[in-house]
ChimeraX commands (.cxc) that place a marker at each C-alpha (Angstrom):
marker #1 position 128.84,105.37,181.36 radius 0.5
marker #1 position 126.91,108.71,180.75 radius 0.5
marker #1 position 126.95,110.08,177.18 radius 0.5
marker #1 position 128.04,106.90,175.71 radius 0.5
marker #1 position 125.80,105.41,172.95 radius 0.5
marker #1 position 124.32,102.14,174.10 radius 0.5
marker #1 position 125.05,99.27,171.63 radius 0.5
marker #1 position 122.29,97.03,170.47 radius 0.5
marker #1 position 122.49,93.29,171.24 radius 0.5
marker #1 position 124.56,91.38,168.76 radius 0.5
marker #1 position 121.69,89.23,167.60 radius 0.5
marker #1 position 119.74,92.40,166.52 radius 0.5
marker #1 position 122.75,93.81,164.70 radius 0.5
marker #1 position 123.26,90.51,162.86 radius 0.5
marker #1 position 119.57,90.42,161.94 radius 0.5
marker #1 position 119.73,93.91,160.36 radius 0.5
marker #1 position 122.92,93.05,158.48 radius 0.5
marker #1 position 121.33,89.90,157.06 radius 0.5
marker #1 position 118.28,91.82,155.97 radius 0.5
marker #1 position 120.51,94.34,154.04 radius 0.5
marker #1 position 122.44,91.49,152.52 radius 0.5
marker #1 position 119.33,89.68,151.45 radius 0.5
marker #1 position 117.89,92.89,149.92 radius 0.5
marker #1 position 121.05,93.44,147.91 radius 0.5
marker #1 position 121.06,89.85,146.66 radius 0.5
marker #1 position 117.43,90.00,145.70 radius 0.5
marker #1 position 118.01,93.28,143.75 radius 0.5
marker #1 position 121.02,91.65,142.02 radius 0.5
marker #1 position 118.85,88.64,141.08 radius 0.5
marker #1 position 121.01,86.00,142.91 radius 0.5
marker #1 position 118.36,85.21,145.58 radius 0.5
marker #1 position 114.62,84.76,145.37 radius 0.5
marker #1 position 112.60,86.96,147.69 radius 0.5
marker #1 position 111.30,85.42,150.84 radius 0.5
marker #1 position 107.68,84.30,150.99 radius 0.5
marker #1 position 105.53,86.36,153.26 radius 0.5
marker #1 position 104.71,84.17,156.28 radius 0.5
marker #1 position 101.28,85.62,156.44 radius 0.5
marker #1 position 100.61,84.76,152.71 radius 0.5
marker #1 position 98.44,81.76,152.16 radius 0.5
marker #1 position 99.92,79.09,149.86 radius 0.5
marker #1 position 98.62,79.17,146.26 radius 0.5
marker #1 position 95.93,76.88,145.27 radius 0.5
marker #1 position 96.05,74.66,142.22 radius 0.5
marker #1 position 93.68,76.95,140.46 radius 0.5
marker #1 position 95.88,79.92,141.05 radius 0.5
marker #1 position 98.86,78.12,139.69 radius 0.5
marker #1 position 96.94,77.00,136.64 radius 0.5
marker #1 position 95.85,80.59,135.97 radius 0.5
marker #1 position 99.43,81.83,136.20 radius 0.5
marker #1 position 100.60,79.08,133.82 radius 0.5
marker #1 position 97.73,80.04,131.40 radius 0.5
marker #1 position 98.66,83.67,131.50 radius 0.5
marker #1 position 102.30,82.88,130.72 radius 0.5
marker #1 position 101.30,80.70,127.79 radius 0.5
marker #1 position 99.03,83.45,126.41 radius 0.5
marker #1 position 101.85,85.91,126.73 radius 0.5
marker #1 position 104.16,83.58,124.77 radius 0.5
marker #1 position 101.52,83.13,122.03 radius 0.5
marker #1 position 100.95,86.85,121.80 radius 0.5
marker #1 position 104.72,87.52,121.61 radius 0.5
marker #1 position 105.01,84.87,118.77 radius 0.5
marker #1 position 102.09,86.40,116.95 radius 0.5
marker #1 position 103.58,89.92,117.12 radius 0.5
marker #1 position 106.98,88.55,115.89 radius 0.5
marker #1 position 105.36,86.88,112.92 radius 0.5
marker #1 position 103.39,90.05,112.12 radius 0.5
marker #1 position 106.61,92.08,112.17 radius 0.5
marker #1 position 108.40,89.52,110.07 radius 0.5
marker #1 position 105.50,89.54,107.52 radius 0.5
marker #1 position 105.55,93.36,107.35 radius 0.5
marker #1 position 109.28,93.31,106.73 radius 0.5
marker #1 position 108.87,90.85,103.88 radius 0.5
marker #1 position 105.98,92.81,102.46 radius 0.5
marker #1 position 107.90,96.08,102.32 radius 0.5
marker #1 position 110.94,94.36,100.80 radius 0.5
marker #1 position 108.89,92.78,97.94 radius 0.5
marker #1 position 110.10,93.66,94.41 radius 0.5
marker #1 position 107.78,95.92,92.25 radius 0.5
marker #1 position 105.51,94.27,89.72 radius 0.5
marker #1 position 104.41,95.91,86.52 radius 0.5
marker #1 position 100.66,96.97,86.79 radius 0.5
marker #1 position 98.26,95.87,84.04 radius 0.5
marker #1 position 95.88,98.48,82.71 radius 0.5
marker #1 position 92.77,97.52,80.62 radius 0.5
marker #1 position 90.35,99.80,78.77 radius 0.5
marker #1 position 86.74,98.98,78.29 radius 0.5
marker #1 position 83.69,97.86,80.27 radius 0.5
marker #1 position 84.84,96.06,83.37 radius 0.5
marker #1 position 81.94,93.62,83.12 radius 0.5
marker #1 position 83.52,92.33,79.87 radius 0.5
marker #1 position 87.30,93.14,80.34 radius 0.5
marker #1 position 87.69,91.35,83.68 radius 0.5
marker #1 position 85.68,88.13,82.77 radius 0.5
marker #1 position 88.90,86.25,82.40 radius 0.5
marker #1 position 89.86,86.43,85.98 radius 0.5
marker #1 position 89.61,82.89,87.50 radius 0.5
marker #1 position 87.26,82.06,90.35 radius 0.5
marker #1 position 88.81,82.24,93.75 radius 0.5
marker #1 position 92.07,83.72,92.51 radius 0.5
marker #1 position 91.88,87.22,94.07 radius 0.5
marker #1 position 92.99,88.27,97.58 radius 0.5
marker #1 position 91.62,91.83,97.58 radius 0.5
marker #1 position 89.31,93.83,95.38 radius 0.5
marker #1 position 90.07,97.52,95.91 radius 0.5
marker #1 position 87.96,99.96,93.93 radius 0.5
marker #1 position 86.15,103.27,93.89 radius 0.5
marker #1 position 83.02,102.94,91.69 radius 0.5
marker #1 position 80.82,105.76,90.60 radius 0.5
marker #1 position 78.29,106.40,93.32 radius 0.5
marker #1 position 74.79,107.82,93.29 radius 0.5
marker #1 position 71.26,106.70,92.54 radius 0.5
marker #1 position 72.15,105.60,89.05 radius 0.5
marker #1 position 75.07,103.35,90.14 radius 0.5
marker #1 position 73.03,100.57,91.81 radius 0.5
marker #1 position 73.49,98.11,88.88 radius 0.5
marker #1 position 77.31,98.56,89.15 radius 0.5
marker #1 position 77.27,97.67,92.81 radius 0.5
marker #1 position 75.20,94.59,92.16 radius 0.5
marker #1 position 77.66,93.53,89.44 radius 0.5
marker #1 position 80.57,94.22,91.84 radius 0.5
marker #1 position 78.97,92.08,94.48 radius 0.5
marker #1 position 78.63,89.14,92.10 radius 0.5
marker #1 position 82.16,89.71,90.79 radius 0.5
marker #1 position 83.86,89.79,94.24 radius 0.5
marker #1 position 81.84,86.72,95.39 radius 0.5
marker #1 position 83.11,84.77,92.36 radius 0.5
marker #1 position 86.81,85.78,92.23 radius 0.5
marker #1 position 87.70,86.30,95.91 radius 0.5
marker #1 position 89.57,83.42,97.65 radius 0.5
marker #1 position 88.01,82.24,100.95 radius 0.5
marker #1 position 88.80,84.95,103.46 radius 0.5
marker #1 position 89.57,87.51,100.71 radius 0.5
marker #1 position 88.33,91.13,101.10 radius 0.5
marker #1 position 86.51,93.72,99.07 radius 0.5
marker #1 position 87.30,97.33,100.00 radius 0.5
marker #1 position 84.95,99.59,98.17 radius 0.5
marker #1 position 84.58,103.41,98.34 radius 0.5
marker #1 position 80.99,104.66,98.43 radius 0.5
marker #1 position 78.93,107.74,98.76 radius 0.5
marker #1 position 78.01,109.59,101.97 radius 0.5
marker #1 position 74.23,109.22,101.26 radius 0.5
marker #1 position 74.26,105.95,99.45 radius 0.5
marker #1 position 76.52,103.79,101.66 radius 0.5
marker #1 position 73.74,101.97,103.42 radius 0.5
marker #1 position 72.05,100.97,100.12 radius 0.5
marker #1 position 75.41,99.74,98.74 radius 0.5
marker #1 position 76.26,97.92,101.89 radius 0.5
marker #1 position 72.92,96.12,101.74 radius 0.5
marker #1 position 73.61,95.03,98.16 radius 0.5
marker #1 position 77.19,93.69,99.02 radius 0.5
marker #1 position 75.87,91.96,102.17 radius 0.5
marker #1 position 73.70,89.70,100.00 radius 0.5
marker #1 position 76.93,87.87,98.85 radius 0.5
marker #1 position 79.69,88.80,101.42 radius 0.5
marker #1 position 80.25,89.09,105.09 radius 0.5
marker #1 position 80.26,92.73,106.52 radius 0.5
marker #1 position 83.31,94.05,108.28 radius 0.5
marker #1 position 83.72,97.33,110.22 radius 0.5
marker #1 position 83.10,100.49,108.25 radius 0.5
marker #1 position 86.30,102.23,107.06 radius 0.5
marker #1 position 86.90,105.93,106.56 radius 0.5
marker #1 position 89.30,108.14,104.58 radius 0.5
marker #1 position 89.25,111.66,106.10 radius 0.5
marker #1 position 89.11,114.69,103.78 radius 0.5
marker #1 position 91.89,117.17,104.06 radius 0.5
marker #1 position 89.18,119.69,105.04 radius 0.5
marker #1 position 85.55,119.43,105.83 radius 0.5
marker #1 position 83.14,119.90,102.93 radius 0.5
marker #1 position 79.55,121.25,103.13 radius 0.5
marker #1 position 76.85,118.92,101.82 radius 0.5
marker #1 position 74.59,120.88,99.60 radius 0.5
marker #1 position 71.03,121.06,100.89 radius 0.5
marker #1 position 71.67,118.89,103.92 radius 0.5
marker #1 position 73.16,121.53,106.28 radius 0.5
marker #1 position 75.98,119.19,107.30 radius 0.5
marker #1 position 79.74,119.23,106.81 radius 0.5
marker #1 position 81.30,116.05,105.67 radius 0.5
marker #1 position 84.75,115.25,107.15 radius 0.5
marker #1 position 85.50,111.80,105.78 radius 0.5
marker #1 position 84.66,109.39,102.90 radius 0.5
marker #1 position 82.95,106.12,103.94 radius 0.5
marker #1 position 84.58,102.94,102.74 radius 0.5
marker #1 position 82.87,99.58,102.80 radius 0.5
marker #1 position 84.76,96.49,103.87 radius 0.5
marker #1 position 83.39,92.98,103.17 radius 0.5
marker #1 position 85.09,89.63,103.23 radius 0.5
marker #1 position 84.27,86.17,101.67 radius 0.5
marker #1 position 83.60,84.27,104.95 radius 0.5
marker #1 position 86.02,84.69,107.90 radius 0.5
marker #1 position 89.21,86.57,107.28 radius 0.5
marker #1 position 92.22,84.53,106.23 radius 0.5
marker #1 position 94.55,86.31,108.70 radius 0.5
marker #1 position 94.44,88.27,111.90 radius 0.5
marker #1 position 96.51,91.23,111.02 radius 0.5
marker #1 position 95.48,94.61,112.25 radius 0.5
marker #1 position 93.55,96.75,109.77 radius 0.5
marker #1 position 93.16,100.51,110.54 radius 0.5
marker #1 position 89.61,101.85,110.21 radius 0.5
marker #1 position 90.92,105.31,109.27 radius 0.5
marker #1 position 93.49,105.83,106.50 radius 0.5
marker #1 position 94.58,109.39,106.21 radius 0.5
marker #1 position 95.97,110.58,102.90 radius 0.5
marker #1 position 99.02,112.81,102.71 radius 0.5
marker #1 position 97.89,114.70,99.56 radius 0.5
marker #1 position 94.81,116.58,98.35 radius 0.5
marker #1 position 95.92,116.63,94.80 radius 0.5
marker #1 position 93.09,115.89,92.22 radius 0.5
marker #1 position 94.93,117.07,89.18 radius 0.5
marker #1 position 94.84,113.63,87.58 radius 0.5
marker #1 position 91.22,112.73,88.21 radius 0.5
marker #1 position 88.27,114.65,89.91 radius 0.5
marker #1 position 87.77,111.62,92.26 radius 0.5
marker #1 position 91.45,110.98,93.05 radius 0.5
marker #1 position 91.70,109.61,96.56 radius 0.5
marker #1 position 95.44,109.70,97.37 radius 0.5
marker #1 position 97.93,107.00,98.52 radius 0.5
marker #1 position 96.52,106.14,101.93 radius 0.5
marker #1 position 95.05,102.87,100.65 radius 0.5
marker #1 position 98.47,101.19,101.14 radius 0.5
marker #1 position 97.49,100.82,104.84 radius 0.5
marker #1 position 94.70,98.54,103.76 radius 0.5
marker #1 position 96.54,96.79,100.95 radius 0.5
marker #1 position 99.35,95.65,103.26 radius 0.5
marker #1 position 97.36,93.59,105.76 radius 0.5
marker #1 position 94.73,92.29,103.31 radius 0.5
marker #1 position 96.98,91.15,100.34 radius 0.5
marker #1 position 100.36,89.43,100.48 radius 0.5
marker #1 position 103.19,90.11,97.95 radius 0.5
marker #1 position 102.29,88.43,94.68 radius 0.5
marker #1 position 98.60,88.36,95.36 radius 0.5
marker #1 position 96.17,89.55,92.68 radius 0.5
marker #1 position 94.38,92.85,93.30 radius 0.5
marker #1 position 91.90,93.95,90.63 radius 0.5
marker #1 position 90.23,97.35,90.39 radius 0.5
marker #1 position 87.27,97.53,88.02 radius 0.5
marker #1 position 87.13,101.38,88.20 radius 0.5
marker #1 position 90.69,102.60,88.36 radius 0.5
marker #1 position 90.16,106.29,87.54 radius 0.5
marker #1 position 93.59,107.97,87.60 radius 0.5
marker #1 position 95.41,104.62,87.88 radius 0.5
marker #1 position 97.35,105.78,91.01 radius 0.5
marker #1 position 96.33,102.76,93.11 radius 0.5
marker #1 position 97.70,100.48,90.38 radius 0.5
marker #1 position 101.14,101.96,90.77 radius 0.5
marker #1 position 100.88,101.74,94.66 radius 0.5
marker #1 position 99.94,98.03,94.48 radius 0.5
marker #1 position 102.78,97.39,91.97 radius 0.5
marker #1 position 105.21,99.20,94.22 radius 0.5
marker #1 position 104.26,97.00,97.04 radius 0.5
marker #1 position 104.72,93.78,95.02 radius 0.5
marker #1 position 101.03,93.03,94.40 radius 0.5
marker #1 position 99.80,91.89,91.02 radius 0.5
marker #1 position 97.32,94.62,90.04 radius 0.5
marker #1 position 94.79,94.52,87.08 radius 0.5
marker #1 position 92.67,97.64,86.51 radius 0.5
marker #1 position 89.92,98.49,84.16 radius 0.5
marker #1 position 88.23,101.73,83.12 radius 0.5
marker #1 position 86.52,103.25,80.11 radius 0.5
marker #1 position 89.34,105.69,79.49 radius 0.5
marker #1 position 93.18,105.36,79.24 radius 0.5
marker #1 position 95.06,105.64,82.61 radius 0.5
marker #1 position 96.59,108.95,83.80 radius 0.5
marker #1 position 100.00,107.47,84.77 radius 0.5
marker #1 position 102.02,110.61,85.45 radius 0.5
marker #1 position 102.23,109.97,89.21 radius 0.5
marker #1 position 105.21,111.94,90.53 radius 0.5
marker #1 position 107.73,109.40,91.97 radius 0.5
marker #1 position 106.30,106.65,89.58 radius 0.5
marker #1 position 108.00,107.43,86.22 radius 0.5
marker #1 position 106.85,105.68,82.99 radius 0.5
marker #1 position 109.37,105.69,80.24 radius 0.5
marker #1 position 108.57,105.97,76.46 radius 0.5
marker #1 position 109.05,102.29,75.92 radius 0.5
marker #1 position 106.46,101.46,78.58 radius 0.5
marker #1 position 108.89,100.44,81.28 radius 0.5
marker #1 position 108.15,101.87,84.73 radius 0.5
marker #1 position 110.22,103.16,87.63 radius 0.5
marker #1 position 107.96,102.71,90.60 radius 0.5
marker #1 position 108.44,104.11,94.08 radius 0.5
marker #1 position 108.97,101.28,96.57 radius 0.5
marker #1 position 106.76,100.51,99.56 radius 0.5
marker #1 position 109.27,101.96,102.03 radius 0.5
marker #1 position 109.08,105.28,100.23 radius 0.5
marker #1 position 105.27,105.23,100.45 radius 0.5
marker #1 position 105.53,104.59,104.17 radius 0.5
marker #1 position 108.15,107.36,104.71 radius 0.5
marker #1 position 105.96,109.78,102.71 radius 0.5
marker #1 position 102.91,108.81,104.95 radius 0.5
marker #1 position 104.96,109.31,108.12 radius 0.5
marker #1 position 106.11,112.82,107.09 radius 0.5
marker #1 position 102.55,114.12,107.21 radius 0.5
marker #1 position 100.71,116.31,104.82 radius 0.5
marker #1 position 102.62,117.93,102.01 radius 0.5
marker #1 position 101.69,121.16,100.20 radius 0.5
marker #1 position 99.34,121.01,97.33 radius 0.5
marker #1 position 99.61,108.95,99.02 radius 0.5
marker #1 position 97.10,101.29,106.26 radius 0.5
marker #1 position 93.90,98.73,109.14 radius 0.5
marker link #1:1,2 radius 0.2
marker link #1:2,3 radius 0.2
marker link #1:3,4 radius 0.2
marker link #1:4,5 radius 0.2
marker link #1:5,6 radius 0.2
marker link #1:6,7 radius 0.2
marker link #1:7,8 radius 0.2
marker link #1:8,9 radius 0.2
marker link #1:9,10 radius 0.2
marker link #1:10,11 radius 0.2
marker link #1:11,12 radius 0.2
marker link #1:12,13 radius 0.2
marker link #1:13,14 radius 0.2
marker link #1:14,15 radius 0.2
marker link #1:15,16 radius 0.2
marker link #1:16,17 radius 0.2
marker link #1:17,18 radius 0.2
marker link #1:18,19 radius 0.2
marker link #1:19,20 radius 0.2
marker link #1:20,21 radius 0.2
marker link #1:21,22 radius 0.2
marker link #1:22,23 radius 0.2
marker link #1:23,24 radius 0.2
marker link #1:24,25 radius 0.2
marker link #1:25,26 radius 0.2
marker link #1:26,27 radius 0.2
marker link #1:27,28 radius 0.2
marker link #1:28,29 radius 0.2
marker link #1:29,30 radius 0.2
marker link #1:30,31 radius 0.2
marker link #1:31,32 radius 0.2
marker link #1:32,33 radius 0.2
marker link #1:33,34 radius 0.2
marker link #1:34,35 radius 0.2
marker link #1:35,36 radius 0.2
marker link #1:36,37 radius 0.2
marker link #1:37,38 radius 0.2
marker link #1:38,39 radius 0.2
marker link #1:39,40 radius 0.2
marker link #1:40,41 radius 0.2
marker link #1:41,42 radius 0.2
marker link #1:42,43 radius 0.2
marker link #1:43,44 radius 0.2
marker link #1:44,45 radius 0.2
marker link #1:45,46 radius 0.2
marker link #1:46,47 radius 0.2
marker link #1:47,48 radius 0.2
marker link #1:48,49 radius 0.2
marker link #1:49,50 radius 0.2
marker link #1:50,51 radius 0.2
marker link #1:51,52 radius 0.2
marker link #1:52,53 radius 0.2
marker link #1:53,54 radius 0.2
marker link #1:54,55 radius 0.2
marker link #1:55,56 radius 0.2
marker link #1:56,57 radius 0.2
marker link #1:57,58 radius 0.2
marker link #1:58,59 radius 0.2
marker link #1:59,60 radius 0.2
marker link #1:60,61 radius 0.2
marker link #1:61,62 radius 0.2
marker link #1:62,63 radius 0.2
marker link #1:63,64 radius 0.2
marker link #1:64,65 radius 0.2
marker link #1:65,66 radius 0.2
marker link #1:66,67 radius 0.2
marker link #1:67,68 radius 0.2
marker link #1:68,69 radius 0.2
marker link #1:69,70 radius 0.2
marker link #1:70,71 radius 0.2
marker link #1:71,72 radius 0.2
marker link #1:72,73 radius 0.2
marker link #1:73,74 radius 0.2
marker link #1:74,75 radius 0.2
marker link #1:75,76 radius 0.2
marker link #1:76,77 radius 0.2
marker link #1:77,78 radius 0.2
marker link #1:78,79 radius 0.2
marker link #1:79,80 radius 0.2
marker link #1:80,81 radius 0.2
marker link #1:81,82 radius 0.2
marker link #1:82,83 radius 0.2
marker link #1:83,84 radius 0.2
marker link #1:84,85 radius 0.2
marker link #1:85,86 radius 0.2
marker link #1:86,87 radius 0.2
marker link #1:87,88 radius 0.2
marker link #1:88,89 radius 0.2
marker link #1:89,90 radius 0.2
marker link #1:90,91 radius 0.2
marker link #1:91,92 radius 0.2
marker link #1:92,93 radius 0.2
marker link #1:93,94 radius 0.2
marker link #1:94,95 radius 0.2
marker link #1:95,96 radius 0.2
marker link #1:96,97 radius 0.2
marker link #1:97,98 radius 0.2
marker link #1:98,99 radius 0.2
marker link #1:99,100 radius 0.2
marker link #1:100,101 radius 0.2
marker link #1:101,102 radius 0.2
marker link #1:102,103 radius 0.2
marker link #1:103,104 radius 0.2
marker link #1:104,105 radius 0.2
marker link #1:105,106 radius 0.2
marker link #1:106,107 radius 0.2
marker link #1:107,108 radius 0.2
marker link #1:108,109 radius 0.2
marker link #1:109,110 radius 0.2
marker link #1:110,111 radius 0.2
marker link #1:111,112 radius 0.2
marker link #1:112,113 radius 0.2
marker link #1:113,114 radius 0.2
marker link #1:114,115 radius 0.2
marker link #1:115,116 radius 0.2
marker link #1:116,117 radius 0.2
marker link #1:117,118 radius 0.2
marker link #1:118,119 radius 0.2
marker link #1:119,120 radius 0.2
marker link #1:120,121 radius 0.2
marker link #1:121,122 radius 0.2
marker link #1:122,123 radius 0.2
marker link #1:123,124 radius 0.2
marker link #1:124,125 radius 0.2
marker link #1:125,126 radius 0.2
marker link #1:126,127 radius 0.2
marker link #1:127,128 radius 0.2
marker link #1:128,129 radius 0.2
marker link #1:129,130 radius 0.2
marker link #1:130,131 radius 0.2
marker link #1:131,132 radius 0.2
marker link #1:132,133 radius 0.2
marker link #1:133,134 radius 0.2
marker link #1:134,135 radius 0.2
marker link #1:135,136 radius 0.2
marker link #1:136,137 radius 0.2
marker link #1:137,138 radius 0.2
marker link #1:138,139 radius 0.2
marker link #1:139,140 radius 0.2
marker link #1:140,141 radius 0.2
marker link #1:141,142 radius 0.2
marker link #1:142,143 radius 0.2
marker link #1:143,144 radius 0.2
marker link #1:144,145 radius 0.2
marker link #1:145,146 radius 0.2
marker link #1:146,147 radius 0.2
marker link #1:147,148 radius 0.2
marker link #1:148,149 radius 0.2
marker link #1:149,150 radius 0.2
marker link #1:150,151 radius 0.2
marker link #1:151,152 radius 0.2
marker link #1:152,153 radius 0.2
marker link #1:153,154 radius 0.2
marker link #1:154,155 radius 0.2
marker link #1:155,156 radius 0.2
marker link #1:156,157 radius 0.2
marker link #1:157,158 radius 0.2
marker link #1:158,159 radius 0.2
marker link #1:159,160 radius 0.2
marker link #1:160,161 radius 0.2
marker link #1:161,162 radius 0.2
marker link #1:162,163 radius 0.2
marker link #1:163,164 radius 0.2
marker link #1:164,165 radius 0.2
marker link #1:165,166 radius 0.2
marker link #1:166,167 radius 0.2
marker link #1:167,168 radius 0.2
marker link #1:168,169 radius 0.2
marker link #1:169,170 radius 0.2
marker link #1:170,171 radius 0.2
marker link #1:171,172 radius 0.2
marker link #1:172,173 radius 0.2
marker link #1:173,174 radius 0.2
marker link #1:174,175 radius 0.2
marker link #1:175,176 radius 0.2
marker link #1:176,177 radius 0.2
marker link #1:177,178 radius 0.2
marker link #1:178,179 radius 0.2
marker link #1:179,180 radius 0.2
marker link #1:180,181 radius 0.2
marker link #1:181,182 radius 0.2
marker link #1:182,183 radius 0.2
marker link #1:183,184 radius 0.2
marker link #1:184,185 radius 0.2
marker link #1:185,186 radius 0.2
marker link #1:186,187 radius 0.2
marker link #1:187,188 radius 0.2
marker link #1:188,189 radius 0.2
marker link #1:189,190 radius 0.2
marker link #1:190,191 radius 0.2
marker link #1:191,192 radius 0.2
marker link #1:192,193 radius 0.2
marker link #1:193,194 radius 0.2
marker link #1:194,195 radius 0.2
marker link #1:195,196 radius 0.2
marker link #1:196,197 radius 0.2
marker link #1:197,198 radius 0.2
marker link #1:198,199 radius 0.2
marker link #1:199,200 radius 0.2
marker link #1:200,201 radius 0.2
marker link #1:201,202 radius 0.2
marker link #1:202,203 radius 0.2
marker link #1:203,204 radius 0.2
marker link #1:204,205 radius 0.2
marker link #1:205,206 radius 0.2
marker link #1:206,207 radius 0.2
marker link #1:207,208 radius 0.2
marker link #1:208,209 radius 0.2
marker link #1:209,210 radius 0.2
marker link #1:210,211 radius 0.2
marker link #1:211,212 radius 0.2
marker link #1:212,213 radius 0.2
marker link #1:213,214 radius 0.2
marker link #1:214,215 radius 0.2
marker link #1:215,216 radius 0.2
marker link #1:216,217 radius 0.2
marker link #1:217,218 radius 0.2
marker link #1:218,219 radius 0.2
marker link #1:219,220 radius 0.2
marker link #1:220,221 radius 0.2
marker link #1:221,222 radius 0.2
marker link #1:222,223 radius 0.2
marker link #1:223,224 radius 0.2
marker link #1:224,225 radius 0.2
marker link #1:225,226 radius 0.2
marker link #1:226,227 radius 0.2
marker link #1:227,228 radius 0.2
marker link #1:228,229 radius 0.2
marker link #1:229,230 radius 0.2
marker link #1:230,231 radius 0.2
marker link #1:231,232 radius 0.2
marker link #1:232,233 radius 0.2
marker link #1:233,234 radius 0.2
marker link #1:234,235 radius 0.2
marker link #1:235,236 radius 0.2
marker link #1:236,237 radius 0.2
marker link #1:237,238 radius 0.2
marker link #1:238,239 radius 0.2
marker link #1:239,240 radius 0.2
marker link #1:240,241 radius 0.2
marker link #1:241,242 radius 0.2
marker link #1:242,243 radius 0.2
marker link #1:243,244 radius 0.2
marker link #1:244,245 radius 0.2
marker link #1:245,246 radius 0.2
marker link #1:246,247 radius 0.2
marker link #1:247,248 radius 0.2
marker link #1:248,249 radius 0.2
marker link #1:249,250 radius 0.2
marker link #1:250,251 radius 0.2
marker link #1:251,252 radius 0.2
marker link #1:252,253 radius 0.2
marker link #1:253,254 radius 0.2
marker link #1:254,255 radius 0.2
marker link #1:255,256 radius 0.2
marker link #1:256,257 radius 0.2
marker link #1:257,258 radius 0.2
marker link #1:258,259 radius 0.2
marker link #1:259,260 radius 0.2
marker link #1:260,261 radius 0.2
marker link #1:261,262 radius 0.2
marker link #1:262,263 radius 0.2
marker link #1:263,264 radius 0.2
marker link #1:264,265 radius 0.2
marker link #1:265,266 radius 0.2
marker link #1:266,267 radius 0.2
marker link #1:267,268 radius 0.2
marker link #1:268,269 radius 0.2
marker link #1:269,270 radius 0.2
marker link #1:270,271 radius 0.2
marker link #1:271,272 radius 0.2
marker link #1:272,273 radius 0.2
marker link #1:273,274 radius 0.2
marker link #1:274,275 radius 0.2
marker link #1:275,276 radius 0.2
marker link #1:276,277 radius 0.2
marker link #1:277,278 radius 0.2
marker link #1:278,279 radius 0.2
marker link #1:279,280 radius 0.2
marker link #1:280,281 radius 0.2
marker link #1:281,282 radius 0.2
marker link #1:282,283 radius 0.2
marker link #1:283,284 radius 0.2
marker link #1:284,285 radius 0.2
marker link #1:285,286 radius 0.2
marker link #1:286,287 radius 0.2
marker link #1:287,288 radius 0.2
marker link #1:288,289 radius 0.2
marker link #1:289,290 radius 0.2
marker link #1:290,291 radius 0.2
marker link #1:291,292 radius 0.2
marker link #1:292,293 radius 0.2
marker link #1:293,294 radius 0.2
marker link #1:294,295 radius 0.2
marker link #1:295,296 radius 0.2
view
């Protein structure tokens, strides 16, 4: 009949209806997709590779879950009172037992005259570090290679770390501008864990009112992956003593030594007249780091 739409055969209409039904069931997850008839069957090697990739994904997910759980426990650790010692570190820290330290975190004097101190520091770290323990040592821009060579005689080198300055500083007589402080990282043999360590730790403060070489609170980003709660973290050259309160706030046992008394008025960390301390917790340090730089504390 002219003008009337011609209907398709019933078999074709049923085929199109089945295709729509199958597509809806596949989208709903109640039916597996059809195998392409032109696709070759998988070989045993392909099936083994798929199984291996699934197993690797499971291992990676378990590793990430363990890392998140460890970070949660670390940031919930109760504070520990720091221990300050006054005197020559070569004598005051002799009582630390061998292989009892997880992390040595320090900022020694640097320059041409400081070579004997770095040689003592290398011997000290090699003696007190547990297998897999780390030494994180600040150094000078022009002397870091010499200091690294001294430490490499006893310890295994790790990637070079940096703490950026809040603003670039001209280097007198060299015609360069320095934008970061180099930090040496060494370990006693292979690392004892596989936690991520940032190579750059950015401080939120440029305050140096307590000490001319005060470095800020960004060292918590290196303390957290390299030392567990309750681990011993000595500092033979503590300067202002700020890092001692950061370690204590994160639940690490800290022992520091210097030739002068500590400067312990550290803002959120309040020390009472009787010697008891109210220390900012690790979550407060993390929150302060996340807020970014404040007007003039991760890898």
